C-alpha positions in Angstrom: 44.0 0.1 -71.1 42.7 2.4 -68.4 44.7 5.4 -67.2 44.9 6.7 -63.7 42.3 9.5 -63.4 44.7 11.9 -61.6 47.3 11.6 -64.3 45.0 13.0 -67.0 45.0 16.6 -68.2 41.5 18.0 -68.7 41.7 17.7 -72.5 42.7 14.1 -72.4 39.9 13.3 -69.9 37.4 15.0 -72.3 38.6 12.7 -75.1 38.2 9.6 -73.0 34.8 10.6 -71.7 33.7 11.8 -75.1 32.7 15.2 -73.9 34.2 18.4 -72.7 31.3 19.0 -70.4 31.7 15.6 -68.8 35.3 16.2 -68.1 34.5 19.6 -66.6 32.0 18.0 -64.3 34.5 15.4 -63.1 37.2 17.9 -62.5 34.8 20.2 -60.6 34.2 17.3 -58.2 37.9 16.6 -57.9 38.6 20.3 -57.1 36.1 20.1 -54.3 37.7 16.9 -52.9 34.7 14.8 -54.0 35.1 11.3 -55.3 33.4 11.4 -58.8 33.1 7.7 -58.8 30.7 7.8 -55.9 29.0 11.2 -56.5 25.3 10.7 -57.1 25.0 14.2 -58.6 26.9 12.8 -61.7 24.8 10.9 -64.1 25.0 7.1 -64.1 26.2 7.3 -67.7 29.2 9.5 -66.7 30.1 7.3 -63.8 29.9 4.2 -66.0 32.1 5.8 -68.6 34.6 6.7 -65.8 34.8 3.2 -64.6 35.3 1.9 -68.2 38.1 4.4 -69.0 40.1 5.4 -65.9 41.4 4.0 -62.6 40.3 5.7 -59.4 42.9 7.2 -57.1 45.2 4.5 -55.7 46.1 5.7 -52.2 45.0 5.6 -48.7 45.7 7.8 -45.7 47.3 5.7 -43.0 48.1 8.4 -40.5 47.0 12.0 -39.7 48.6 14.0 -36.9 47.5 17.5 -35.8 50.0 19.8 -34.2 49.2 22.2 -31.4 49.2 25.1 -33.9 46.6 23.4 -36.2 49.1 22.1 -38.8 48.1 18.7 -40.1 50.6 16.1 -41.3 49.2 13.3 -43.5 50.8 10.0 -44.4 49.7 8.6 -47.8 50.4 5.0 -48.9 50.2 4.2 -52.6 49.7 0.8 -54.2 53.2 0.9 -55.7 54.5 0.2 -52.2 55.7 3.5 -51.0 54.5 6.4 -48.8 54.9 10.1 -48.7 54.1 12.8 -46.2 52.3 16.1 -47.0 51.2 18.9 -44.7 48.3 21.3 -44.4 49.1 24.6 -42.9 45.9 26.6 -42.0 45.8 30.3 -41.5 42.8 32.5 -40.6 41.9 33.3 -44.3 43.4 30.4 -46.2 45.1 27.0 -46.0 48.4 26.1 -47.6 49.4 22.6 -48.7 53.1 21.5 -48.6 53.5 18.6 -51.0 56.1 16.1 -52.0 57.6 15.2 -55.4 59.8 12.3 -54.5 60.1 9.4 -52.0 63.2 10.5 -50.3 65.8 12.8 -52.0 69.2 12.6 -53.6 70.4 16.1 -52.6 71.8 15.0 -49.2 71.2 18.3 -47.4 72.7 18.0 -43.9 69.8 19.7 -42.2 67.0 17.7 -43.7 65.5 14.4 -42.5 64.3 13.5 -46.0 67.9 13.3 -47.0 68.5 10.4 -44.7 66.2 8.2 -46.9 68.2 8.7 -50.1 66.2 8.7 -53.3 63.8 5.8 -53.3 61.3 6.7 -56.0 60.1 9.5 -58.3 56.4 10.3 -57.8 54.3 10.1 -61.0 51.9 12.9 -61.8 48.9 11.1 -60.3 50.7 10.8 -56.9 51.6 14.5 -56.8 48.0 15.4 -57.8 46.7 12.9 -55.2 48.2 15.0 -52.4 46.2 18.0 -53.6 43.0 16.0 -54.0 43.3 14.5 -50.6 44.3 17.9 -49.1 41.0 19.3 -50.5 39.2 16.4 -48.8 40.8 17.0 -45.4 40.2 20.8 -45.6 36.5 20.0 -45.9 36.5 17.3 -43.2 38.3 19.5 -40.7 36.4 22.7 -41.5 39.6 24.6 -42.5 39.8 27.7 -44.6 39.8 27.1 -48.3 42.9 25.5 -49.8 44.4 28.4 -51.8 48.2 27.9 -51.8 50.4 25.0 -52.9 54.1 24.8 -52.1 56.4 22.2 -53.6 58.5 22.1 -50.5 57.9 18.7 -49.1 60.0 15.5 -49.7 62.2 15.6 -52.7 63.8 18.0 -55.1 61.2 19.1 -57.7 63.7 19.7 -60.5 65.0 16.2 -60.2 61.5 15.0 -61.2 60.6 17.8 -63.5 58.5 15.9 -66.1 55.9 14.8 -63.5 56.1 18.1 -61.6 55.6 20.2 -64.8 52.7 18.0 -65.9 51.1 18.3 -62.5 51.5 22.1 -62.6 49.6 22.2 -66.0 46.7 20.3 -64.5 46.7 22.3 -61.2 46.6 25.7 -63.0 44.2 24.8 -65.8 40.9 26.5 -65.3 39.2 23.3 -66.6 41.2 21.4 -64.0 41.9 22.3 -60.4 42.1 26.1 -61.2 44.8 27.2 -58.9 46.3 30.6 -59.8 50.0 30.3 -60.8 50.9 33.0 -58.2 49.4 30.8 -55.5 51.9 28.0 -56.3 55.5 28.0 -55.2 58.2 25.6 -56.5 61.1 25.5 -54.2 64.5 24.2 -55.4 68.0 23.7 -54.1 69.1 24.3 -57.7 70.9 21.1 -58.7 72.4 22.8 -61.8 72.0 25.9 -64.0 70.4 23.6 -66.7 67.9 22.4 -64.1 67.1 26.0 -63.1 66.3 26.8 -66.7 63.5 24.2 -66.7 61.5 26.7 -64.5 61.0 28.9 -67.6 58.3 26.4 -68.6 56.0 27.6 -65.8 54.8 30.9 -64.4 54.5 29.8 -60.7 56.4 31.5 -57.9 60.0 30.3 -57.5 62.0 29.9 -54.3 65.7 29.2 -54.2 66.9 27.2 -51.2 70.2 29.0 -51.0 71.1 28.5 -47.3 74.6 30.0 -47.8 76.0 32.4 -50.3 79.6 31.2 -49.9 80.5 28.1 -51.7 82.5 26.4 -48.9 79.6 26.8 -46.5 77.0 25.8 -49.0 78.9 22.6 -50.0 79.1 21.7 -46.3 75.3 22.0 -46.1 74.4 20.7 -49.5 77.2 18.1 -50.2 75.9 17.2 -53.7 76.4 20.7 -55.0 78.5 20.6 -58.1 78.1 24.2 -59.3 79.2 27.4 -57.7 76.7 29.8 -56.3 77.7 32.3 -58.9 76.9 29.8 -61.7 73.5 29.1 -60.2 72.8 32.8 -59.7 73.5 33.3 -63.4 70.8 30.7 -64.2 68.3 32.5 -61.9 69.2 35.9 -63.4 68.5 34.5 -66.9 65.2 33.0 -65.7 64.0 36.3 -64.2 65.2 38.5 -67.0 61.8 38.8 -68.5 59.7 38.1 -65.4 58.1 40.6 -63.0 57.4 38.4 -60.0 59.9 38.3 -57.1 62.3 35.5 -56.4 62.1 34.1 -52.9 65.4 33.1 -51.3 65.3 30.7 -48.4 68.0 30.3 -45.8 67.8 27.8 -42.9 69.9 29.5 -40.2 72.1 27.0 -38.4 74.3 27.7 -35.3 77.9 27.9 -36.3 77.4 27.4 -40.0 75.7 30.3 -41.7 74.4 32.6 -38.9 77.2 35.2 -38.7 77.1 38.8 -40.0 79.6 37.8 -42.7 77.1 35.3 -44.0 74.3 37.9 -44.1 76.6 40.3 -45.9 77.6 37.6 -48.5 73.9 36.9 -49.2 73.2 40.7 -49.5 76.0 41.2 -52.0 75.2 38.1 -54.0 71.6 39.2 -54.9 72.3 42.8 -55.5 71.2 44.1 -58.9 69.0 41.1 -59.4 66.5 41.7 -62.3 63.4 41.5 -60.1 62.6 42.0 -56.4 64.4 39.6 -54.0 62.5 38.5 -50.9 64.4 36.6 -48.2 62.7 33.9 -46.0 64.8 33.1 -43.0 64.0 29.7 -41.4 65.6 29.1 -38.0 66.5 25.4 -38.3 63.8 23.0 -37.1 64.9 20.1 -34.9 65.9 17.1 -37.0 68.2 15.1 -34.7 71.0 15.3 -37.2 73.5 17.0 -34.9 72.8 20.6 -35.9 71.3 23.4 -33.8 69.2 26.3 -34.8 70.7 29.8 -34.8 69.8 31.8 -31.7 67.0 34.3 -31.8 69.5 37.1 -31.5 71.5 36.0 -34.4 68.4 35.4 -36.6 67.2 38.9 -35.8 70.6 40.4 -36.5 70.7 38.5 -39.8 67.3 39.8 -40.8 68.2 43.3 -39.8 71.3 43.2 -41.9 69.3 42.2 -45.0 66.6 44.7 -44.4 69.2 47.5 -44.1 70.6 46.3 -47.4 67.2 47.0 -48.9 65.7 43.5 -49.0 62.2 42.5 -47.9 63.0 39.9 -45.3 60.7 37.7 -43.2 61.6 35.4 -40.4 59.3 32.4 -40.8 57.5 31.0 -37.9 57.9 27.2 -37.6 54.6 25.3 -38.0 53.9 21.8 -36.8 57.2 21.2 -35.1 55.7 19.0 -32.3 54.4 16.5 -34.9 57.6 16.6 -37.1 55.6 18.5 -39.7 57.9 21.5 -40.2 60.4 22.2 -43.0 63.1 19.6 -43.1 61.3 17.2 -40.8 59.4 15.1 -43.4 60.5 11.5 -43.8 58.8 8.1 -44.1 60.2 4.8 -43.1 61.9 2.7 -45.8 59.4 0.6 -47.7 60.0 -2.3 -50.1 60.1 -0.3 -53.4 61.8 -0.3 -56.7 64.5 2.4 -56.6 64.9 5.0 -59.3 62.3 6.3 -61.8 58.9 4.6 -61.6 
């Protein structure tokens, strides 16, 4: 039985193609966004062996939208009957890809459009990798700076689909695979549970905690599926970073009337004090989602940032990218498609 090409680790592909060199050649094409099945620079023998042993990528891009700031949102349909959105964010020296791990999401965050879909499906490894492969193709087509950074911040909660996410990280960071540096990949999580946070010990990528509120009552209002206290989750992150040297990124979407007051900033500052490694706050003024919430005012955002900076934290107010095409954080969602719910 043939396996999906994008589901295979380099070692497994080498076994199927009966040669490490052959596998390296195929992955070198994939890492350039080139279809190895159609690449004449590969020998006919290698292409024949590919066709005999693996399935080609099973998706098509059905929509591409470019925002005024250059952000590109892509809609990918897969043969299993569902679709996901992913986003390319170009900067002068590099391009970042924001990719999805699920179709919809079960976390129910009040400020996120993806939550309105519920959880429809888990993406298998080949459909996570497909977003990167296609992103590489679009970067070449559009003449964008090299794709250097990957952020698992699109549709879905990565830790709720950890087996596929972890497998994709192995292939993406393998020098014989796509060759992304672990420090150029960020896995963002709302932290479903302390046990789930502990899974991140299996990888050396950057970690971002979507905290949003340091007080339990406020966080539960924003993340209604939260079953563990902020202190419990903090303990899991402290254990995770006990022997790491990289910083933890803490993300807060600032919402008018929910979490934008000085007391909220003080609670966040006190929560992360004495963390084992550096803490870097990313403040995200809420992007429009038509869910009845409003972004915090610029004055409140700046005051919030100043409070954290005075407490000694590196703090950055993130500039929204792609808002006019619904490509910014919290704005990704695809229409409901006929699909089998649950794990695929």
